[in-house]
N, C-alpha and C positions, 0 to 999 in steps of 0.2 A: 233569736224566738227557739226555745231549743226543741229535735225531735220527740213524735206523740209516744208516747209509754208503752203505747201496741205496736210497734215496731221496733222495739229496744233500741239499744246502740250501733251505729255504723260502728263495724269496725271488722277490715278483712279476712277474714280465715287466713292462715298462715302456707294453706295447703296452694293459693296460689302466690304467697308469696317465693321467692327466690331465695333461698338455700345456698350459701356457698358449703363446697368441701371443704374441705380439712381443719377445717376453722372451727365449725358450727355457731357462724354467725349466719341472723336474715337479714336480706336486705328486702326492706322497704323503701316502694315511691310514694304509698299514699302519708301521706303527712292528717289527713283530714281526721284516719280512723283511727275510733275511741280504741287508746287500750284496756284492756277486760284484767281481770284477774284473774282467768288461768297464764298469761304473759307474766307474770310475775315469776325475775331471776331469770328468764333469758335476756341475753347478748344480743340486740335489733340493730342493725345500720339503719341508719335513716337517709335519705336525698336531699339533697339541700338546694337539686339542681344542679349541680354543678361538679359535688364529692358526697361520699356518705361517712357518716359521723356514728361513730358507735357509742350505745347506751345503753349500761342497764338498767332494768326495767325493777324496780321496787315496786313497793308496798304505796305508799305516799302518792306513786303518779297513777294509782284505778284512775278511772273515771273521765284522766284528760284526754288529749290529741298527742300523737308521733311528733309531731311537725313544735309541738310547745318546746322541745327538749334539745334539739338543732337548730340552733337560730342562721338562719341563711343571710347577715351582712358581714360582710368582713369590717374587723374594724380599722380604725383608720390609725396609721401609723403617722408621727411630724417628724422631718428632718433635726438633726440634728448639725447646731452651727458650729462651723470647726473654728480654729481659735485662728485669733489675726495679730 
């Protein structure tokens, strides 16, 4: 069920996010926050629960959530068999 229109989109104001000095990145822990048009062009680090994944915000991402662009799953690696 979508959020009520009178409330507006749920988005974290970047005043509450942590700015990383000297890199220009913004660290975001709120994966459920909506990406707004004012965020376009920013480099944001989204928390996956363990590490921060850098994400460059583009116009196509507006309306989506931050968590959609930072996967929390680790890709499985199969061990290669040695020669017999």
